[in-house]
C-alpha positions as CSV (number, residue, x, y, z in Angstrom):
1,M,121.4,29.4,51.0
2,T,118.2,29.5,53.9
3,R,120.9,28.2,56.0
4,L,123.4,30.5,55.8
5,I,121.4,33.3,56.5
6,A,119.9,31.7,59.2
7,I,122.9,30.8,60.8
8,A,124.1,34.6,60.1
9,V,121.2,36.0,61.9
10,L,121.7,33.4,65.1
11,V,125.6,34.8,64.9
12,S,124.7,38.2,64.8
13,V,122.0,37.7,67.8
14,A,124.5,35.9,69.9
15,C,126.9,38.5,69.3
16,R,124.6,40.9,70.5
17,W,123.6,39.2,73.5
18,I,127.3,38.1,74.6
19,F,129.1,41.2,74.2
20,G,126.4,43.5,73.8
21,K,127.2,45.0,70.2
22,W,125.9,44.2,67.1
23,P,128.9,42.6,64.7
24,W,129.0,45.2,62.3
25,E,129.4,47.7,65.0
26,Y,132.9,46.7,65.5
27,L,133.8,47.5,62.1
28,S,133.2,51.4,62.4
29,T,135.6,53.4,64.2
30,P,134.3,55.6,67.4
31,D,134.1,59.2,67.0
32,T,136.4,60.0,69.7
33,R,135.7,64.2,69.4
34,S,132.2,63.7,69.9
35,Q,132.6,61.3,72.7
36,A,135.2,64.0,74.5
37,L,132.3,66.4,73.9
38,F,129.4,64.5,75.5
39,K,131.5,63.5,78.5
40,A,132.3,67.3,78.7
41,R,128.8,68.2,78.4
42,K,127.5,65.4,80.4
43,L,130.4,66.4,83.3
44,L,129.2,70.3,83.3
45,G,125.6,69.5,82.9
46,V,125.1,71.6,79.8
47,S,123.4,71.3,77.1
48,A,124.3,70.7,73.4
49,A,122.9,74.3,72.4
50,A,125.1,75.9,75.6
51,D,126.7,79.3,74.5
52,A,129.6,80.3,76.4
53,R,128.3,82.1,79.2
54,E,126.3,79.0,80.3
55,I,129.2,76.7,80.3
56,R,131.3,79.4,82.1
57,E,128.7,79.3,84.6
58,A,128.2,75.7,85.0
59,H,132.3,75.6,85.4
60,R,131.7,78.1,88.0
61,R,129.1,76.0,89.8
62,M,131.0,72.7,89.7
63,T,134.1,74.9,90.9
64,A,132.5,75.7,94.0
65,M,131.9,72.3,94.6
66,I,134.9,70.5,93.6
67,H,137.8,72.6,94.2
68,P,140.6,71.1,96.5
69,D,140.4,73.9,98.9
70,R,136.7,72.4,99.6
71,G,137.7,68.8,99.8
72,G,137.7,68.1,96.2
73,T,141.2,66.7,94.1
74,N,143.3,68.2,92.3
75,A,142.6,65.7,89.2
76,A,139.1,66.6,89.4
77,M,139.6,70.1,88.7
78,Q,142.2,69.6,85.7
79,E,139.2,67.4,84.1
80,L,136.6,70.1,84.9
81,N,138.9,72.5,83.3
82,A,139.5,70.6,80.5
83,A,136.0,70.2,79.9
84,R,135.3,73.8,79.8
85,D,138.2,74.5,77.7
86,L,137.1,71.5,75.2
87,L,133.5,73.0,74.9
88,V,134.4,76.7,74.8
89,E,136.8,76.0,71.9
90,N,134.2,74.1,69.9
91,L,131.8,76.6,70.1
92,P,130.3,77.6,66.5
93,Y,132.1,81.3,65.6
94,E,129.8,83.6,66.3
95,T,130.0,86.9,64.3
96,P,129.3,90.3,66.3
97,E,126.3,92.0,65.2
98,Q,127.0,95.1,63.2
99,N,124.9,98.2,63.6
């Protein structure tokens, strides 16, 4: 029994060392939505707590740098626009203040 545990530990460590992941990490499915949100935040350079105004300002700032008229590509602009749209769509709904 002790040998089996030692072999399992050794195989787990070897898997981590060779492939960069623990064996049980291959069993779980990746959450693609959270990965897309992380990538969009990273592209725009905003935090997870950013509101719509901050997202739009970051988009405007990045657009000035990578716009096709300034030497950027259409693909980069499409990715930037998609990142903005994804982040704005996933903002928590805020109710307007009632006086």
